[in-house]
C-alpha positions as CSV (number, residue, x, y, z in Angstrom):
1,X,196.9,99.1,174.0
2,X,200.5,98.7,175.4
3,X,203.1,99.4,172.8
4,X,206.0,96.8,172.7
5,X,208.6,99.3,173.9
6,X,206.5,100.2,176.9
7,X,205.6,96.7,177.7
8,X,209.2,95.9,178.3
9,X,210.1,99.0,180.4
10,X,210.0,98.9,184.2
11,X,210.6,102.5,185.0
12,X,207.0,103.3,185.8
13,X,206.3,100.1,187.6
14,X,206.6,102.1,190.8
15,X,204.6,104.2,193.3
16,X,203.9,107.8,192.4
17,X,205.5,109.1,195.5
18,X,208.9,107.7,194.6
19,X,208.9,110.0,191.6
20,X,207.4,113.0,193.4
21,X,210.1,112.7,196.0
22,X,212.6,112.4,193.2
23,X,211.3,115.6,191.8
24,X,211.4,117.3,195.2
25,X,215.0,116.2,195.7
26,X,215.9,117.5,192.3
27,X,214.2,120.9,192.7
28,X,215.7,121.4,196.1
29,X,219.1,120.4,194.9
30,X,219.5,117.7,197.5
31,X,222.4,115.6,196.3
32,X,223.5,113.9,199.5
33,X,224.8,110.4,199.2
34,X,222.3,108.2,201.0
35,X,222.1,104.6,202.3
36,X,218.8,102.8,202.2
37,X,218.4,99.3,203.7
38,X,215.8,96.7,202.9
39,X,214.9,94.4,205.8
40,X,212.2,92.3,207.2
41,X,210.7,94.2,210.3
42,X,209.0,91.2,211.9
43,X,209.0,87.5,211.2
44,X,205.7,85.8,209.9
45,X,203.9,83.6,212.3
46,X,205.2,80.0,212.5
47,X,208.3,80.9,210.6
48,X,211.8,80.6,212.1
49,X,213.8,81.6,209.1
50,X,213.4,83.1,205.6
51,X,215.3,82.5,202.3
52,X,216.7,85.5,200.4
53,X,215.6,85.5,196.9
54,X,215.1,87.9,194.0
55,X,218.5,89.5,193.7
56,X,218.9,88.4,190.1
57,X,215.8,90.3,189.1
58,X,216.9,93.4,191.2
59,X,220.3,93.6,189.5
60,X,218.7,93.3,186.0
61,X,216.2,96.1,186.9
62,X,218.7,98.5,188.3
63,X,221.2,98.0,185.4
64,X,218.5,98.6,182.8
65,X,216.4,101.2,184.5
66,X,215.6,103.9,181.9
67,X,212.8,106.5,181.4
68,X,211.8,106.5,177.7
69,X,210.1,109.2,175.8
70,X,206.7,107.7,176.4
71,X,207.3,107.5,180.1
72,X,208.3,111.1,180.3
73,X,205.4,112.4,178.1
74,X,203.0,110.6,180.4
75,X,204.6,112.0,183.6
76,X,204.3,115.5,182.2
77,X,200.6,115.1,182.1
78,X,200.2,113.8,185.6
79,X,198.7,116.7,187.7
80,X,201.2,116.3,190.5
81,X,204.0,117.3,188.2
82,X,202.4,120.5,186.8
83,X,204.8,122.8,188.7
84,X,207.9,120.7,188.3
85,X,210.6,122.3,186.2
86,X,211.3,120.9,182.7
87,X,214.9,120.2,183.7
88,X,213.7,117.4,186.0
89,X,212.3,115.5,182.9
90,X,215.6,116.1,181.2
91,X,217.2,114.4,184.2
92,X,214.9,111.4,183.9
93,X,215.7,111.1,180.2
94,X,219.4,110.7,181.1
95,X,218.8,108.7,184.3
96,X,221.3,105.9,185.1
97,X,221.9,104.3,188.3
98,X,225.5,105.3,189.5
99,X,225.5,103.9,193.0
100,X,226.5,100.8,194.9
101,X,224.3,97.8,195.8
102,X,225.2,95.3,198.4
103,X,223.0,92.3,199.3
104,X,222.9,88.9,201.0
105,X,223.4,86.3,198.1
106,X,220.3,84.5,196.9
107,X,219.7,81.4,199.0
108,X,221.1,82.9,202.1
109,X,219.1,82.4,205.3
110,X,217.9,85.7,206.9
111,X,215.9,86.8,210.0
112,X,214.1,89.9,211.1
113,X,215.9,93.2,211.7
114,X,218.7,92.4,209.3
115,X,219.5,94.3,206.1
116,X,219.0,92.0,203.1
117,X,219.7,94.6,200.3
118,X,221.6,97.8,200.8
119,X,221.7,100.8,198.3
120,X,224.2,103.6,198.5
121,X,223.7,106.2,195.9
122,X,222.7,109.9,195.4
123,X,219.5,110.1,197.3
124,X,217.3,110.6,194.3
125,X,218.7,107.4,192.6
126,X,218.3,105.3,195.8
127,X,214.8,106.6,196.4
128,X,213.5,105.7,192.9
129,X,214.4,102.0,193.5
130,X,212.2,101.5,196.5
131,X,208.9,100.1,195.2
132,X,210.5,97.7,192.7
133,X,213.0,96.3,195.1
134,X,210.3,95.6,197.9
135,X,208.0,93.9,195.4
136,X,210.6,91.6,194.0
137,X,212.1,90.6,197.3
138,X,208.6,90.1,198.8
139,X,207.3,87.6,196.1
140,X,210.5,85.7,195.7
141,X,211.7,85.5,199.2
142,X,208.2,84.7,200.4
143,X,207.9,81.8,197.9
144,X,211.4,80.4,198.3
145,X,210.8,80.3,202.1
146,X,207.4,78.6,201.7
147,X,208.9,76.1,199.2
148,X,211.7,75.3,201.6
149,X,209.1,74.3,204.3
150,X,207.1,72.3,201.8
151,X,210.1,70.4,200.5
152,X,211.3,69.8,204.1
153,X,207.9,68.3,204.9
154,X,208.1,65.9,202.0
155,X,211.4,64.7,203.4
156,X,210.6,64.8,207.1
157,X,211.1,61.0,207.4
158,X,214.5,61.1,205.7
159,X,213.4,59.9,202.3
160,X,214.1,62.0,199.2
161,X,210.6,62.8,197.8
162,X,210.3,65.5,195.3
163,X,208.0,68.6,195.0
164,X,206.9,70.2,191.8
165,X,205.6,73.8,191.6
166,X,202.0,73.6,190.1
167,X,201.0,77.1,191.0
168,X,201.1,79.3,188.0
169,X,197.4,79.4,187.4
170,X,196.7,80.4,191.0
171,X,199.5,83.0,191.3
172,X,198.6,86.7,191.6
173,X,199.2,87.2,187.9
174,X,201.4,85.7,185.2
175,X,204.5,87.7,186.3
176,X,204.0,86.5,189.9
177,X,203.7,82.9,188.7
178,X,206.9,83.1,186.6
179,X,208.9,84.6,189.5
180,X,207.3,82.2,192.0
181,X,208.5,79.3,189.8
182,X,212.1,80.6,190.1
183,X,211.8,81.0,193.8
184,X,210.2,77.7,194.4
185,X,213.0,76.0,192.5
186,X,215.6,77.8,194.6
187,X,213.7,76.8,197.7
188,X,214.1,73.1,196.8
189,X,211.5,72.1,194.3
190,X,212.5,69.8,191.5
191,X,210.9,72.0,188.8
192,X,207.8,73.8,187.7
193,X,204.9,73.6,185.3
194,X,205.6,77.1,184.1
195,X,207.1,76.7,180.6
196,X,208.4,80.4,180.5
197,X,210.4,79.8,183.7
198,X,211.9,76.7,182.0
199,X,212.8,78.8,179.0
200,X,214.3,81.9,180.8
201,X,215.9,80.2,183.8
202,X,216.6,76.7,182.5
203,X,214.4,75.2,185.3
204,X,213.1,71.6,184.7
205,X,209.4,71.7,183.5
206,X,206.8,69.1,184.3
207,X,203.2,68.4,183.2
208,X,200.6,65.7,182.8
209,X,197.0,66.1,181.6
210,X,193.9,67.9,182.9
211,X,190.5,66.4,183.5
212,X,189.3,68.2,180.3
213,X,191.6,65.8,178.3
214,X,189.9,62.7,179.8
215,X,186.4,64.3,179.4
216,X,187.1,65.1,175.7
217,X,187.1,61.5,174.7
218,X,184.3,59.0,174.6
219,X,186.0,56.8,177.2
220,X,188.7,57.1,179.8
221,X,190.6,54.2,178.1
222,X,190.6,56.0,174.8
223,X,191.9,59.2,176.4
224,X,194.8,57.3,178.1
225,X,195.7,55.5,174.8
226,X,195.7,58.7,172.8
227,X,197.9,60.4,175.3
228,X,200.3,57.5,175.4
229,X,200.4,57.5,171.5
230,X,201.4,61.2,171.6
231,X,204.0,60.9,174.5
232,X,205.0,57.2,174.5
233,X,208.1,57.9,176.8
234,X,206.5,60.4,179.0
235,X,203.2,59.0,180.0
236,X,201.8,60.2,183.3
237,X,198.1,59.8,183.7
238,X,195.5,61.6,185.8
239,X,193.3,58.9,187.2
240,X,190.7,60.6,189.3
241,X,188.4,62.1,186.7
242,X,185.6,59.5,187.4
243,X,186.5,56.6,189.5
244,X,190.1,56.4,190.6
245,X,190.3,52.7,191.4
246,X,188.5,51.7,188.3
247,X,190.8,53.9,186.2
248,X,194.0,52.3,187.7
249,X,192.6,48.7,187.2
250,X,191.8,49.7,183.6
251,X,195.4,50.9,183.1
252,X,196.9,47.6,184.3
253,X,195.0,45.8,181.4
254,X,196.2,48.2,178.6
255,X,199.2,47.8,176.4
256,X,200.7,51.1,177.6
257,X,201.2,49.8,181.1
258,X,204.9,49.0,180.6
259,X,205.6,52.5,179.3
260,X,203.7,54.2,182.1
261,X,205.9,56.5,184.2
262,X,203.3,57.6,186.8
263,X,199.7,58.3,187.8
264,X,198.4,61.4,189.5
265,X,196.0,61.7,192.2
266,X,194.3,65.1,192.5
267,X,191.4,64.5,194.9
268,X,189.9,62.4,197.5
269,X,191.6,60.8,200.5
270,X,195.1,60.8,199.3
271,X,196.3,58.4,202.1
272,X,193.8,55.8,201.4
273,X,193.7,56.1,197.6
274,X,197.5,56.0,197.3
275,X,197.6,52.8,199.3
276,X,194.9,51.2,197.2
277,X,196.6,52.4,193.9
278,X,200.0,51.2,195.0
279,X,198.6,47.7,195.8
280,X,196.9,47.5,192.4
281,X,200.1,48.6,190.5
282,X,202.4,46.3,192.4
283,X,200.0,43.4,191.9
284,X,200.2,44.1,188.2
285,X,204.0,44.1,188.2
286,X,204.1,47.9,187.9
287,X,206.3,48.8,190.7
288,X,208.2,51.2,188.6
289,X,205.1,53.4,188.3
290,X,205.3,56.4,190.6
291,X,202.3,58.1,192.4
292,X,202.1,61.8,192.2
293,X,199.8,63.6,194.6
294,X,198.3,67.1,194.1
295,X,195.2,69.0,195.1
296,X,195.3,72.0,197.6
297,X,198.5,70.6,199.4
298,X,200.7,72.5,201.8
299,X,203.5,71.6,204.2
300,X,201.1,70.5,206.9
301,X,199.1,68.1,204.7
302,X,202.3,66.8,203.2
303,X,203.8,66.1,206.6
304,X,200.8,64.1,207.7
305,X,200.8,62.0,204.5
306,X,204.5,61.3,205.0
307,X,204.0,60.5,208.6
308,X,201.2,58.1,207.8
309,X,203.6,56.4,205.3
310,X,201.3,57.0,202.3
311,X,203.1,55.5,199.3
312,X,203.4,58.8,197.5
313,X,206.6,59.5,195.4
314,X,206.0,63.1,194.3
315,X,203.9,66.1,195.3
316,X,202.6,68.8,193.1
317,X,201.9,71.9,195.1
318,X,200.2,75.0,193.8
319,X,198.1,77.7,195.4
320,X,199.5,77.4,199.0
321,X,203.1,77.7,197.9
322,X,203.0,80.5,195.1
323,X,200.7,82.7,197.3
324,X,202.1,81.6,200.6
325,X,198.4,81.4,201.6
326,X,198.9,81.3,205.4
327,X,201.1,84.4,205.4
328,X,201.0,86.1,201.9
329,X,203.2,89.1,202.5
330,X,206.5,89.9,204.3
331,X,206.8,92.8,206.6
332,X,209.6,94.4,204.4
333,X,210.7,97.9,204.8
334,X,213.1,100.1,202.8
335,X,214.4,102.7,205.0
336,X,217.0,105.6,204.9
337,X,219.7,104.9,207.6
338,X,222.2,107.6,206.8
339,X,223.2,110.4,204.5
340,X,226.6,111.9,203.7
341,X,227.3,115.3,202.3
342,X,230.3,117.6,202.1
343,X,228.7,120.1,204.5
344,X,227.5,117.7,207.2
345,X,229.5,114.6,206.7
346,X,227.7,111.4,207.8
347,X,224.3,111.9,209.4
348,X,222.6,108.9,210.9
349,X,218.8,108.5,210.2
350,X,216.2,106.5,212.0
351,X,212.4,106.2,212.5
352,X,211.2,106.4,216.1
353,X,207.4,105.9,215.8
354,X,206.1,103.1,218.1
355,X,206.1,99.7,216.5
356,X,208.0,101.0,213.4
357,X,211.4,101.9,214.9
358,X,214.5,101.5,212.7
359,X,218.1,101.2,213.5
360,X,220.3,104.0,212.1
361,X,223.6,103.7,210.3
362,X,224.9,101.6,207.4
363,X,225.2,98.1,208.7
364,X,226.7,94.7,208.0
365,X,225.5,91.3,209.3
366,X,228.2,89.0,210.8
367,X,227.2,85.3,211.1
368,X,228.7,82.8,213.5
369,X,228.7,79.1,213.2
370,X,229.3,76.0,215.4
371,X,232.3,73.7,214.6
372,X,229.9,71.6,212.7
373,X,228.7,74.4,210.6
374,X,225.3,75.2,212.2
375,X,224.1,78.8,212.4
376,X,224.5,79.9,216.0
377,X,224.6,83.7,216.2
378,X,224.1,86.8,214.0
379,X,225.7,90.2,215.1
380,X,224.7,93.4,213.3
381,X,227.4,96.1,213.4
382,X,228.3,99.2,211.5
383,X,229.4,98.7,207.9
384,X,232.9,99.9,208.8
385,X,233.4,97.5,211.6
386,X,235.6,94.4,211.3
387,X,234.0,91.0,211.6
388,X,234.0,89.6,215.1
389,X,236.2,86.6,215.5
390,X,234.7,83.4,214.1
391,X,232.1,85.2,212.0
392,X,231.5,85.9,208.2
393,X,230.0,89.1,206.7
394,X,226.7,88.3,204.8
395,X,226.2,91.4,202.7
396,X,228.4,91.3,199.6
397,X,229.0,93.8,196.7
398,X,226.7,93.3,193.7
399,X,227.0,96.7,191.9
400,X,229.7,99.3,192.3
401,X,229.3,102.6,190.5
402,X,226.3,101.2,188.6
403,X,228.2,98.3,187.3
404,X,228.0,94.6,188.0
405,X,230.8,93.4,190.2
406,X,230.6,89.9,188.8
407,X,228.0,87.9,186.7
408,X,225.0,86.8,188.6
409,X,225.1,83.0,189.3
410,X,222.8,80.6,187.4
411,X,219.7,79.4,189.2
412,X,221.0,75.9,189.7
413,X,224.1,77.1,191.7
414,X,221.7,79.4,193.8
415,X,219.5,76.4,194.4
416,X,222.4,74.3,195.5
417,X,223.7,77.0,197.8
418,X,220.2,77.5,199.3
419,X,220.0,73.8,200.2
420,X,223.5,74.0,201.9
421,X,222.3,77.1,203.9
422,X,219.1,75.4,205.0
423,X,221.2,72.5,206.2
424,X,223.0,74.8,208.5
425,X,219.8,75.6,210.5
426,X,219.5,74.1,213.9
427,X,216.8,71.4,214.0
428,X,214.4,73.5,216.2
429,X,214.2,76.0,213.4
430,X,212.6,73.4,211.1
431,X,209.5,73.0,213.3
432,X,206.5,74.0,211.1
433,X,204.1,75.0,213.9
434,X,206.2,76.9,216.4
435,X,208.4,79.6,215.1
436,X,211.8,79.7,216.8
437,X,213.1,83.2,217.5
438,X,216.6,83.9,216.3
439,X,218.1,86.6,218.5
440,X,220.2,89.2,216.7
441,X,222.9,90.9,218.7
442,X,224.1,94.5,218.0
443,X,227.7,95.6,218.5
444,X,228.4,98.4,221.0
445,X,228.9,100.9,218.1
446,X,225.4,100.2,216.8
447,X,223.9,100.2,220.3
448,X,225.2,103.7,221.0
449,X,223.1,104.9,218.0
450,X,219.8,103.4,219.1
451,X,217.6,105.7,221.0
């Protein structure tokens, strides 16, 4: 059984080799200051852009990273640590992150071969962060990017249709569902079905009823009436448990009809059914009732429904969004790019193996824009370089000497910023089927370091 103090501690939520390397650095007295950069090595198929997300959770993790007595006692029993000096465990007991962390703000647009998060710290501290940072950036950036595509598809004709995250039950675990809800909201969703995300992040929460509610009563009409009696001002009914058209006609004859806010279609031919349902509702004077569609939707299906002018007002999207089912993992890396010591000064580091090459040196991303504000060019240079004329640096300080530079922004502000950044993308980057390659330039100083 997990003890409460263990269940809320993240120190061991990492790969073993992060801690064996940490022990190795400690034993060999390697205290060089290192710079690691987290980036996406290659873009996913059919993706022209990605949305940075997860920095809030990273900052919280780094600020609160501690090894408690239970963690240390466990590590002492791990066979790999049998020859590790006891002083290493004393080091872990007092562990605090003392370095700097720079990152692109959440909601920023990024592309392959660009540092998203940058850690400068004593090498042992920077190394320990690797697994957790990769995991958080993967799930949240992946879902935020997918959500942006889904929301864009819902509005591809210029009308402001909403999307709600319905994916918690299909996520890869409760924690993934919770983080995906946050990311989906930042990516443009109106809200989520995840109650915990509503509590922690203040995200609007939505929900209707399941088929089990309808089946629990002797008749569909009785189930509708009972739900309306319980939630008279928030009645949205699921109408496809038995016969969708029959259920909607039944609703138009019930007393609850004037209080009805919406009906949800979760199966069948959504284009045909939505037209039939809209006609029935409008014929009964219920033009105010909205139609919500759900059921294995993704950006491609939604785009076709919108193009066919199906009268759907809201989309509930689950599995495809919270798992990014067509491409469920980003090609993220966390690589050492330079070290600095008194003896050797700055030493640039890189990996040269075919297909996995990395670019050495601590870097900055400079973004250029057109006069109308559209993204036009990204230039990657050394961190010490000045921004080229007409560009803005994207990596900003988050932590200095282990302390937060400024409070992390609330999720609503991040969401608003993300929508502004997405609006800066050239139209060709919004194509769902053919990924548009964004070419990244390197400054002469960086180019000299690349072998």
